[in-house]
Structure formats: C-alpha cells, structure tokens
N, C-alpha and C positions, 0 to 999 in steps of 0.2 A: 171226293176225299173219303177215305177208309174211316171207319168208327174206331175211336181210341180204345185201347185193349181194356181198359178199366171203367169205360163209360157206364154209368148206371149202377156202379158198385159203391156201397158204403163201407169204408175201411177205418178202423181205429188204429192209430200209430202210437204205441206206448213207448215212452222215452224219447219224445219227439223234439226237445228242446234244442239239442245241439248234436254234432257228430253224424253218425250214420243215420239217427232217427230223422233229423231235420232235413238231411239230404234226400232220404227216402220219401219223405212227405212231399217235397217238391216234384220227385219223379212221379209219385202216385197222382198228384194234382195235374200235372202236364199229361198224364195218360187219361185223364177223364174221371177220376174217383172223387167222390164226396168224402170228406175227412173229419174224424174227430181226433184232435191232437191232445196227447196226455202227457205230462211230466210233472215232476214235483216243484220245479221252479217255475214262477209265474211270469216273470219279466221276459226272458227269451222266448218262451212259449207264445205269449201275447204278441211279441213282434212278429214272429214267424207267421202267425194266423193272420195278422194284419197285412202283411206283404202278399200272402197267397190270396187273401180276399180282395185286396186292391187290383190283383192281376185277373180277377173275374171268377176265381175258383170258389166251390161251395165248401167252406171250411169252418168249423168252430173248434173250441179248446175248452179243456178243463184241467185242473190239477188234480193229482192223485199219487198215491204211494202204493206201489205193487206189493209191498210186504204187508199191507193191511187189508184183510178180506172185506171189510166195509167198504172201504175206499175203491177197490176194484170193481165190487158189485155196482157202487154209485156211478162210476164213470162208463160202465157198460150200459146201465140204465140210462144215462144221459145221452149216450149216442142213439139209442133206440128212441128217446123222447125227442130228440132234435131231428133225426133223419127217417125214422119209422121202421128202420131195420138194421141188420149188421151182416154184411157179406163177407167180409175179410178183416184179418187182424195181423198187425206186424207187431210182435212182441220183442221189443229191443232194449227194454229198461235193464240196466245193469251196472254193477260197480266193479272196478278193477282192484288188484292187490299185488303188490311185489315183496319179495323177500323170502328167505328159506322158511321151510315149514315150521321148524322149531322157533322161530322168531315171531311168528304171527300170534298176536295176542287173542285170547279166547273170545273177547268181545268183538273183535274185527272179524273172526272166523264166523261167529254167529250172524253178523250182519251181512256179510256176503252171501252166506247160505240163504238167508231170509229173502234178500233182494233177488239174486240171480236164480235160485232154485224154487223156493216157496213162491216168489213172485211169478215166475213163469207158469207154475201149476195154477195158482189163483187165476190168472188171466185165462188160461185154457178152460178151466172149469166154468167161469162166468160167461166166457164167449160162446162156448158150447151150449150153455143154457138157453141162448137166443137162437143160435143156428139150428139147434135140433127142432125148435117150433117152426121154423122157416123151411125145413127139409134140406138144408145143407149150408155150406160156407167154406172157407178157406183160411187157414192159420199158418203163418209163417213165424217160427221162433228164430232167435239169433243165438248161436253157440260161437265157436271160434276153432280155428285150427288146434287151439290149445284143448279143445274137446276130443281131438282125434289122436294126439300124441303128447307126451310129456317134455318138460324142459325144466331146467333149474330155475329157481326163484319166483315161481308163480303158481305154487302148488295148490293154495286154496281157490284161486281163480280157475285154474284148470279143472279142479274137481267139480266145481259148479257147472263148468261147460260141459264136461262129460254127462252129467246129469240132465242138462238140458236136452241132450241128444237121447238119452234113454227115456225122458219124458215123451219127447216127440214121437219116438218109435211106438211106445205103448199107446199114446193118444191115437195115432194112425190106425191101429188095430181096434181099439176101443170105438172110434167114432166113425170110421169107414162106412159101416153099415147105415148110419144116419145121413150119408151123403156129405160128410165133413172131411175135407183133406186137411193133413197136418204134415208139414214139412219143416226143415231146419237149415239154415244157412251156416257155413263154418268160414268166416272171414279170415284171411291172413292179415299181417300188419296193414292197417288202413289209416289213412291220414285223419285222425281225429285228435281231440284233446286228450283222450285216454292213451294215444300212441306217444304224445309229447310227454306225458308223465312217465311212461315206461322208459322212454329215453334217459330221463333223469334217474330213475330208481334202479334201472338195470343197465349200466353203462355198456355200450357196445352190443347189447343183445339185440336191439331192432336192426342195427346196421348188418349184423351178422345174418339175421333172418332174410332181410332184403337181398344179400349178397348170394344167399342159397336159393333164391326164387328164380325160376327160369326166366320170368319176364324182367327180372332184375329191377322191380320198382314196388313201392307200397301201393295198395289199392286205394280207391277214393270212395267217398260215401255214395256219390251218384252211381258207380259200378255196382255196389252191394245193392243199392235201391233199385236198380234196373233189373237185377236178378230176382229180387223179391217180387217185383212187379209181375214178372213172368209167372212166378209160382202162385200169385194171387189171381192171375186171370185164368180164363177158360181155356187159354192155349195150353194150360198145364193140367187139363181136366182128368187125366189118368195117372198123375204123379201124386203119390202120397207116402210118407215114411221115408222120404229122401233125404239124405244128408249131402248137402251140395257145398263143396268148398268154393270159396270165391278168393283165391289165394295166389294167382298169377302162376300156379303149377307147383306151388311149394311141396304139396302132398303127393305129387305125382310119383 
C-alpha cells in the first residue's frame, strides 16, 4: 500500500466546524494528517473531533477567533504543544455578506474585514513564526472566485477575498526563502451553509452562476478539501503563490 500523501504532517484547520473547513478536515485525516481543528463555535467542532477520533485519526480541537491576535497565537501554540510541530495550515475562517455596497452598515464592513482579511494575516503571521523555526511548511488560504472578478450584491465580501489573494502572493515572496509555500484556493459556488444564505439574500444569483459554470454544478466541500490536500502535500513542492480556482471552469 502507498503512503498517504499527508502522512506524518501536522495541519491546523482554521474554520473547521462546518462547510468547507469540516469537509477538508475529513479529507486531510483520510490522507494521513494529524489535525488541530479550530473554530469559534465549540459544539460542532467537538462533534467533528469526536467523529474523526472515533475513526482512529489523530485529532484535537480548540476554539479561537481569527480576528483576535491573542487567540490566534494561542491556537497555534496549542497545536505545537499537542503535536510538537506545525507542517501545514488551512486558513478557511470567513464570514459572508450580501447587499449593495451603499447598504452595508459600517459595523458590518469592519467586522467582515476583521475576520476575512485581518484574520488571514494574523493566521499567516503566527503560523510562519513556527514554520520558520522548523525550516519550512505549507499554508493554504481560502479566497473565492469573488476575489478574481466582481459581481453585484457582494462588494464587501469580494473586497476581502481580493485582499486574501494579495496577502497570499506577498506571503509567497516573503516566506519562500524560508522554505514556506503559501497558496490560495478560489472556490466557486460550493454547497455549504454560506451558499444557502446567498440563495436567500441574492435571489437567482447562485442559480445564474451555476448555469454559467461549464460543469453545470456547484462544487462540494470534499472537492475543495482534496485540492487543498494536494497543495499541502509534498506533491506540490514547487508550487507557491498560486491562485487556484476550484470552480468547475467558471473563470475559464
């Protein structure tokens, strides 16, 4: 039998309680990784951890808020304390937003920027702190096809996802000499609770995007997770600074 592609690697999954994060965690575990699962909400996080541990996977969890610097430092330190190292990170925590730009409340704009942009920066900063000491690592951030092009009704969210791509590209330059690869996924419509919310807030918008997708379907969390697993593995050892759409061909 071949060695699983993530065997021996310790990966922190940020935003792991539901949706893409939870599905990616299942993929990473099946691919042999040891996992620290992080999210703000304890109950679904604990349930996922129990399920994976019951299946024989090496997994732990802790709550954390990516918008808070002390919290991010704490869950990165907790990962090292539990597993002894940190080889990879999947930075997936984010919040959505619908509505015209002029209808977005200032407090809502500040919050989505704090979670999606500042949160990604804080995660990278703390993860690199550990990976530099080890001599390398791999970070995968999550943007969106909304970070590659615009559309009506999601301006604040799309601004954050453009920023995540910019952070990733800069990080690839900053940390490549340290042996740290940094890449970013740009999922298209993916069957998650966030997509269900968009179906309610932007009537017809999701259906129109799926209709314009060559594969004529929304993606799934495991599909995004499998792509992330490749980028986190040594099979992607010469890939850094890549913006990889996982969108069924929408941006082709």
